C-alpha positions, -999 to +999 in steps of 0.1 A: -303-758-274-267-772-281-240-750-288-255-727-311-264-687-300-296-674-308-290-641-333-306-622-301-280-633-279-255-624-306-267-593-309-269-581-271-230-599-266-221-579-295-236-545-276-220-556-243-187-560-256-180-542-287-181-503-273-206-481-298-218-516-313-256-505-308-262-471-315-281-450-293-309-434-304-321-402-290-351-400-283-374-361-298-398-352-275-416-321-264-438-321-231-470-288-229-493-276-203-521-261-220-547-245-196-577-224-206-581-202-186-622-189-186-614-153-170-588-140-195-602-165-225-569-174-231-552-210-236-520-208-211-494-231-225-460-236-209-434-260-232-406-277-224-384-285-248-341-297-249-321-268-254-303-285-284-333-290-303-340-255-298-309-245-310-308-267-340-343-254-353-335-217-352-298-224-366-322-239-397-334-206-400-304-190-394-322-175-362-299-189-332-282-167-302-267-180-275-289-174-249-269-162-219-257-133-244-292-134-266-314-116-240-349-108-252-338-110-293-331-149-285-368-146-269-380-126-300-365-151-323-383-183-305-414-168-302-412-167-339-406-198-345-435-205-323-461-185-344-446-206-374-447-241-360-486-233-339-517-226-350-548-221-338-580-220-357-606-212-330-640-221-333-655-197-351-624-201-379-608-176-370-566-179-372-553-166-338-514-162-333-500-166-303-485-144-277-453-147-262-448-141-227-412-154-218-389-180-214-369-197-191-335-211-204-319-237-185-288-257-197-305-286-214-339-275-213-359-247-217-398-235-203-417-212-233-449-198-217-476-182-245-512-177-247-537-183-275-567-163-276-591-183-277-625-170-264-650-200-268-628-226-252-614-251-260-641-272-283-636-272-319-601-254-319-578-270-347-544-274-335-511-279-350-483-286-334-450-286-361-430-278-334-395-300-346-407-318-366-384-301-396-354-321-377-367-357-368-392-374-383-398-394-352-402-366-336-436-363-307-455-335-295-472-341-265-498-313-252-519-321-220-552-298-225-571-288-195-600-267-193-624-265-159-622-298-144-625-315-179-583-332-186-575-345-219-534-353-241-528-351-275-500-360-294-488-346-325-459-364-349-449-356-387-478-381-398-503-359-382-498-327-370-535-313-368-559-321-349-593-306-343-607-311-305-634-322-288-636-325-254-644-357-237-675-362-219-674-352-179-684-385-162-712-377-135-711-384-100 
């Protein structure tokens, strides 16, 4: 091997010796839990977001208000953003708007809660999820769907922000 360093070793050595030599890339992602409630005919969604991403998205729209002073006005602006960023087309080809439930704002994260009327359930529903895709080309939105005993996960990105839901076949015992 002699005294020559491989390029990879040089990169690692520089990263260790020179502060800031490597560019830190923050991973942008949202996670949502979406459960269909057969009794109400609604999809109940709990969306976890980074507060700084939410702030950046609302600032782009000129809609940001500082959470401690905002009260219901921030909720209204977040609900409007989500209604524009999520699209739901039910199995009957009717577009359904979100119904805002509320939010919990922490110091770094927020939980956003909303429902979507989907009387026929998830099968065949078209979902478009563009939350924060305007902020970062690599942003990823992951949604864990549940209906009855069936669970499945869908991911949405700038390259593929719309999907028609197909419930996986439930294995028989």
